[in-house]
KOLFI-375434 format. One line per field, with one value per residue (C-alpha): residue number from 1; chain; x negated, y negated, z. Coordinates in Angstrom, 2 decimals, padded with zeros to 5 digits, always signed. Each point is the difference from the previous one (the first is absolute). Layout:
i = (NUM, ...)
ch = (A, ...)
x = (X, ...)
y = (Y, ...)
z = (Z, ...)
This chain:
i = (1, 2, 3, 4, 5, 6, 7, 8, 9, 10, 11, 12, 13, 14, 15, 16, 17, 18, 19, 20, 21, 22, 23, 24, 25, 26, 27, 28, 29, 30, 31, 32, 33, 34, 35, 36, 37, 38, 39, 40, 41, 42, 43, 44, 45, 46, 47, 48, 49, 50, 51, 52, 53, 54, 55, 56, 57, 58, 59, 60, 61, 62, 63, 64, 65, 66, 67, 68, 69, 70, 71, 72, 73, 74, 75, 76, 77, 78, 79, 80, 81, 82, 83, 84, 85, 86, 87, 88, 89, 90, 91, 92, 93, 94, 95, 96, 97, 98, 99, 100, 101, 102, 103, 104, 105, 106, 107, 108, 109, 110, 111, 112, 113, 114, 115, 116, 117, 118, 119, 120, 121, 122, 123, 124, 125, 126, 127, 128, 129, 130, 131, 132, 133, 134, 135, 136, 137, 138, 139, 140, 141, 142, 143, 144, 145, 146, 147, 148, 149, 150, 151, 152, 153, 154, 155, 156, 157, 158, 159, 160, 161, 162, 163, 164, 165, 166, 167, 168, 169, 170, 171, 172, 173, 174, 175, 176, 177, 178, 179, 180, 181, 182, 183, 184, 185, 186, 187, 188, 189, 190, 191, 192, 193, 194, 195, 196, 197, 198, 199, 200, 201, 202, 203, 204, 205, 206, 207, 208, 209, 210, 211, 212, 213, 214, 215, 216, 217, 218, 219, 220, 221, 222, 223, 224, 225, 226, 227, 228, 229, 230, 231, 232, 233, 234, 235, 236, 237, 238, 239, 240, 241, 242, 243, 244, 245, 246, 247, 248, 249, 250, 251, 252, 253, 254, 255, 256, 257, 258, 259, 260, 261, 262, 263, 264, 265, 266, 267, 268, 269, 270, 271, 272, 273, 274, 275, 276, 277, 278, 279, 280, 281, 282, 283, 284, 285, 286, 287, 288, 289, 290, 291, 292, 293, 294, 295, 296, 297, 298, 299, 300, 301, 302, 303, 304, 305, 306, 307, 308, 309, 310, 311, 312, 313, 314, 315, 316, 317, 318, 319, 320, 321, 322, 323, 324, 325, 326, 327, 328, 329, 330)
ch = (A, A, A, A, A, A, A, A, A, A, A, A, A, A, A, A, A, A, A, A, A, A, A, A, A, A, A, A, A, A, A, A, A, A, A, A, A, A, A, A, A, A, A, A, A, A, A, A, A, A, A, A, A, A, A, A, A, A, A, A, A, A, A, A, A, A, A, A, A, A, A, A, A, A, A, A, A, A, A, A, A, A, A, A, A, A, A, A, A, A, A, A, A, A, A, A, A, A, A, A, A, A, A, A, A, A, A, A, A, A, A, A, A, A, A, A, A, A, A, A, A, A, A, A, A, A, A, A, A, A, A, A, A, A, A, A, A, A, A, A, A, A, A, A, A, A, A, A, A, A, A, A, A, A, A, A, A, A, A, A, A, A, A, A, A, A, A, A, A, A, A, A, A, A, A, A, A, A, A, A, A, A, A, A, A, A, A, A, A, A, A, A, A, A, A, A, A, A, A, A, A, A, A, A, A, A, A, A, A, A, A, A, A, A, A, A, A, A, A, A, A, A, A, A, A, A, A, A, A, A, A, A, A, A, A, A, A, A, A, A, A, A, A, A, A, A, A, A, A, A, A, A, A, A, A, A, A, A, A, A, A, A, A, A, A, A, A, A, A, A, A, A, A, A, A, A, A, A, A, A, A, A, A, A, A, A, A, A, A, A, A, A, A, A, A, A, A, A, A, A, A, A, A, A, A, A, A, A, A, A, A, A, A, A, A, A, A, A, A, A, A, A, A, A, A, A, A, A, A, A)
x = (-030.54, -000.54, +001.45, -001.51, -003.44, +000.75, +000.92, -003.37, -001.65, +001.56, -000.90, -003.56, -000.84, +001.56, -001.99, -002.80, +000.56, +000.17, -003.32, -002.06, +001.14, -003.18, -002.40, +002.66, +001.48, -003.43, -000.12, +001.30, +001.72, -002.68, -002.32, +002.83, +000.55, -004.30, +000.32, +002.48, -001.85, -002.38, +002.46, +002.27, -003.04, -000.29, +003.84, +000.29, -003.66, +001.70, +003.25, -001.64, -002.25, +002.88, +002.87, -001.39, +000.95, +003.25, +003.02, +002.80, +002.46, +001.36, +000.70, +002.78, +000.27, +003.06, -002.38, -002.73, +002.91, +001.19, -003.08, -000.62, +002.50, -000.37, -003.35, -002.03, -002.93, -001.16, -001.80, +001.68, +000.67, +001.20, +003.68, +002.45, +003.60, +003.51, +002.80, +001.84, -002.09, -001.26, -004.33, -002.50, -002.45, -003.57, +002.65, +002.23, +003.81, +000.72, +001.68, -003.47, -001.55, +002.05, -000.06, -003.84, -001.61, -001.19, +002.35, -000.04, +000.36, -002.51, +002.05, +001.08, +003.70, +000.45, +001.16, -001.44, -003.24, -002.67, -000.92, -003.82, +000.47, +001.59, -002.43, -002.82, +002.53, +000.09, -003.99, -001.17, +002.75, +000.35, +001.41, -001.09, -000.66, +001.53, -003.71, -000.55, +002.70, -001.08, -003.40, +001.37, +002.34, -002.56, -001.74, +002.45, +000.19, -003.72, -000.10, +003.56, -001.70, +000.91, -002.50, +001.19, +000.06, +002.99, +002.32, -000.60, +000.72, +003.09, +001.56, -000.84, +002.19, +003.67, +002.83, +001.72, -002.84, +000.95, -001.32, -002.13, -001.50, -000.93, -001.40, -002.29, -001.48, -000.70, -001.22, -002.61, -001.11, -000.79, -002.77, -002.17, -000.90, -000.44, -002.44, -000.32, +000.05, -002.59, -002.30, +000.74, -001.56, -002.82, -000.79, +001.46, -000.61, +003.37, +000.04, +000.76, +002.63, +002.46, -001.24, +000.37, +003.52, +001.45, -001.91, +002.43, +003.21, +000.00, -000.15, +002.71, +002.48, -001.22, +000.55, +003.20, +002.47, -001.35, +000.30, +003.52, +000.88, -001.58, +001.85, +003.55, -000.78, -000.56, +002.88, +002.96, -001.83, -002.28, -003.13, -001.41, -001.12, -000.63, -002.44, +000.33, -002.64, +001.06, +002.25, -000.02, -000.06, +003.56, +000.45, -001.83, +001.03, +003.93, -002.10, -001.99, +003.71, +001.75, +001.87, -000.54, +002.82, -001.35, +002.45, -000.92, -003.70, +001.70, +001.57, -003.04, -002.05, +002.14, +000.84, -004.11, -000.50, +002.18, -000.99, -003.64, -000.67, +002.37, -001.97, -002.79, +001.18, +003.10, -001.04, -001.44, -002.36, -001.00, -000.89, -001.92, -001.93, +000.19, -002.40, -002.02, -001.00, -002.07, -001.86, +002.53, -000.45, +002.92, +001.25, +000.45, +001.28, +002.86, +000.72, +000.34, +002.68, +001.58, +000.59, +001.75, +001.58, +002.29, +001.28, +004.39, -000.75, -002.22, -000.53, +002.95, +002.41, -000.06, +001.13, +001.98, +001.79, +000.20, +001.36, +002.86, +000.83, +000.42, +002.00, +001.70, +000.84, +000.89, +002.41, +001.66, +000.04, +002.41, +002.00, +000.89, -002.04, -002.41, -003.15, +000.21, -000.47, +004.24, -000.07, -003.46, +001.21, +002.83)
y = (-084.01, +003.58, +000.03, -002.63, +001.49, +003.84, -001.61, -001.53, +002.74, +002.21, -002.73, -000.53, +003.67, +000.64, -002.84, +001.78, +002.98, -002.03, -002.01, +002.93, +002.71, +000.71, +000.28, +001.74, +002.74, +001.43, +000.12, +003.28, -000.29, +000.91, -002.80, -002.42, +000.65, +000.22, -003.61, -001.10, +001.18, -002.73, -002.98, +002.80, +000.30, -003.75, -000.60, +002.27, -001.28, -003.04, +000.85, +001.97, -003.07, -002.80, +001.90, +003.63, -001.40, -001.07, +001.46, +001.25, +000.90, +001.81, +003.67, +001.45, +002.64, +001.70, -000.58, +001.95, +002.84, -000.20, +000.84, -003.58, -000.86, -003.87, -000.68, -002.16, +001.82, +001.34, -002.57, +000.39, -001.58, +002.36, -000.82, -001.09, +001.09, -002.17, +000.85, -001.99, -000.72, +004.14, +000.22, -001.88, +001.56, -002.81, -002.26, +001.60, +001.47, +002.93, -001.72, -002.06, +002.71, +001.40, -002.58, -000.58, +003.43, +002.38, +002.59, +003.52, -001.25, -002.92, -002.77, -001.16, -001.36, +003.35, +002.82, +000.52, -001.25, +002.79, +001.41, -000.99, -003.35, -000.57, +001.72, -002.24, -003.33, +001.36, +000.89, -003.86, -001.37, -001.46, +001.19, +003.12, -000.26, +003.19, +000.96, -000.25, +002.30, +002.47, +000.55, +000.23, +003.11, +001.95, -000.89, +001.48, +003.45, +000.19, +000.15, +002.04, +003.80, +001.72, +002.71, +003.69, +000.49, -002.95, +001.41, +003.66, -001.99, -001.28, +003.51, +001.83, -002.42, +001.32, -002.11, -000.54, -002.08, -004.28, -001.28, -002.45, +002.23, +002.11, -003.64, -000.86, +003.83, -000.17, -003.98, +001.69, +002.75, -002.62, -001.48, +002.13, -002.23, -003.40, -002.39, -002.09, +002.77, +001.27, -003.73, -000.15, +003.47, -001.19, -003.13, -002.24, -003.62, -001.51, -003.06, +002.16, +002.41, -001.90, +001.06, +003.85, -000.79, -001.72, +003.45, +002.08, -002.18, +000.47, +003.80, +000.67, -002.84, +002.41, +003.68, -000.97, +000.64, +003.63, +000.48, -001.05, +001.63, +003.39, -000.15, -000.84, +002.99, +002.75, -001.29, -000.60, +002.27, +001.78, -001.50, -000.93, -003.51, -001.08, -003.71, -002.29, -002.74, -001.48, -001.89, -001.91, +000.32, +000.28, +001.52, +002.95, +000.21, +000.74, +002.69, +001.70, -000.07, +001.64, -002.78, -001.42, -002.55, -004.05, -001.29, +002.24, -001.28, -003.41, +000.49, +001.21, -002.67, -002.43, +002.63, +000.32, -003.96, -000.83, +002.38, -001.51, -001.90, -001.49, -002.26, +000.90, +000.96, +002.87, +003.43, +001.49, -002.96, -000.57, +003.62, -000.08, -003.17, +001.25, +003.50, -001.64, -002.85, +003.41, +000.13, +003.90, -000.50, -001.13, +004.55, -000.56, -003.00, +000.00, +003.30, -001.31, -003.05, +003.33, +001.65, -003.86, -000.12, +003.74, -001.83, -000.11, -003.44, -000.81, +002.14, +002.32, -001.95, +000.25, +003.14, -000.35, -002.79, +002.57, +002.44, -002.19, -000.86, +003.60, +000.86, -002.77, +001.13, +003.51, -001.40, -002.89, +003.44, +001.97, -002.60, -000.99, -003.18, -001.54, -001.19, -004.03, -003.36, -000.26, +003.74, -000.60, -002.99, +001.86)
z = (-067.49, -000.11, -002.87, -002.01, +001.78, -001.44, -003.48, -000.46, +001.61, -003.09, -002.66, +001.39, +000.24, -003.81, -001.20, +001.72, -001.68, -003.64, +000.80, +001.42, -002.01, -001.41, +003.12, +002.04, -002.19, +000.27, +003.41, +002.00, +003.37, +001.98, -001.79, +000.56, +003.92, +000.62, -001.79, +002.64, +003.08, +000.30, +000.13, +001.95, +002.92, +000.52, -000.08, +003.11, +001.59, -000.11, +001.40, +003.04, +000.41, +000.10, +001.57, +001.70, +003.50, -001.16, +001.59, -002.67, +002.94, +002.79, +000.68, +002.81, +001.35, -001.86, -003.43, +001.91, +000.70, -003.68, -001.68, -000.72, -001.70, -001.31, +001.32, -002.16, -000.29, -003.63, -002.70, -003.46, -003.30, -002.61, +000.49, +002.04, +001.29, +000.34, +001.41, -002.34, -002.94, -000.84, -000.06, -002.28, -001.09, +000.54, -000.09, -002.76, +000.29, -001.91, -002.83, -000.03, -000.88, -002.31, -002.23, +000.12, +001.23, -003.14, -001.14, -001.57, -003.14, +000.50, +000.20, +002.90, -000.01, -001.61, +002.66, +003.55, +001.29, -000.55, +003.75, -001.64, +000.12, +002.94, +001.75, -001.74, +001.30, +003.39, +000.60, -002.15, +000.60, -003.92, -002.96, -002.42, -003.29, -001.87, -000.60, +003.16, +001.40, -002.93, +001.85, +002.85, -000.62, -001.68, +002.47, +002.50, -002.43, -000.12, +004.42, +000.17, -000.07, +002.79, +002.07, -001.10, +003.73, +000.68, -002.53, +001.64, +002.81, -000.92, -001.54, +003.51, +002.26, +000.84, -002.76, +002.94, +001.57, -000.69, -002.80, +002.22, +001.90, -002.85, -001.99, +002.88, +000.09, -003.21, +000.58, +002.61, -002.20, -002.38, +002.34, -000.88, -003.01, +002.21, -001.28, +002.62, +002.61, -001.93, -000.15, +003.60, +000.47, -002.07, +002.00, -002.74, +001.49, +001.94, -002.57, -002.28, +001.16, -001.66, -003.37, +000.79, +001.48, -003.57, -001.30, +002.18, -000.25, -003.27, -000.05, +002.88, -002.62, -003.14, +002.39, +001.44, -002.88, -000.95, +003.85, +000.62, -003.53, +000.93, +002.74, -001.65, -001.62, +001.98, +002.34, -002.74, -003.41, -001.22, +001.29, -003.19, -000.98, -003.15, -000.46, -003.05, +000.34, -003.19, +002.20, +002.75, +003.66, +000.81, -003.71, +000.94, +003.77, -002.16, -001.62, +002.93, +001.60, -003.30, -001.16, -003.74, -000.50, -000.65, +002.13, +002.76, -000.72, +000.55, +003.04, +001.06, -000.79, +001.75, +003.40, +000.26, +000.00, +001.52, +003.24, -000.52, +003.13, +002.40, +002.09, +001.70, +003.82, -000.15, +001.41, -002.92, -001.13, +003.91, +000.32, -003.13, +001.44, +002.75, -000.29, -003.04, +002.53, +002.04, -003.68, -000.86, -003.56, -002.41, -000.10, +003.74, +000.28, -002.91, +001.69, +003.34, -001.61, -001.50, +003.04, +001.15, -002.97, +000.87, +002.96, +000.02, +000.80, -003.22, -002.64, +000.27, +000.56, -004.11, +000.47, +002.83, -002.39, -002.93, +002.88, +000.73, -003.60, -000.75, +002.86, -001.18, -003.24, +001.14, +002.37, -002.49, -002.78, +002.86, +000.07, -003.95, +000.39, -002.58, +001.72, -000.24, +001.62, +000.86, +001.94, +001.10, +001.75, +001.41)
């Protein structure tokens, strides 16, 4: 039933894209989201009114001691992670996304999905067309200029400081450009908060690649970062890292897409939501999520796995063994 539902969703999305191509191609991501806001507000209001007092689970002492592990306390709709099936983004599996989302080549299914196309899907629940994705790429490039003091600060950090620590410092330093913080300070009405928050969210997404690339180039190379805004988000990130290889660009597109969202209840997503619930702006909220992600029981696990692989490779090399499924199983 779920599989047929997904096929129906994909078919409907593609049909909707074809029917509304002329009108939707003229709408930016922000315009698309703002058009959806009234209906979303009605849905949330109805959910609170009809089900606000309902109990959704129990909490044990163990869960309290263990950092609320497994506690149902968040609402999200962008993705669902199944132990057997894997991740679904707005109901679409990764293979589904590879079939229907726009690629750098311009044709869905020919290459990996662009990060911009998956961001559009996650935020709007709609499969975008090429024009919409191109408009988002252009917008993110336009938003990507880092304040000079951020680069100066990152360049002053010790090279042996962990990259995640450096990244949090860099993002916090960029908070001087928060549009929500300024609007809140100017007394904007709470009914307008979401508009300024969205501005910050897009700005944060836009500047993160250069922050990461500057750290990488400082730690491992000469600190020089070269951009190429003729490319998409992922391709430009590869150039900033110092790599110029179309195959690596495609790998980066897939890698970034896979890691865009992993449900809303993991530690970093939870931390980001929690910090944001205090009306801290998205720069501060996302920095909180990065700090959670840096833990060895969360995102740092990727580093631990890489370290294990490198040690295993060294061990096999010293023993004259090849690294393959059989030798690893042994």
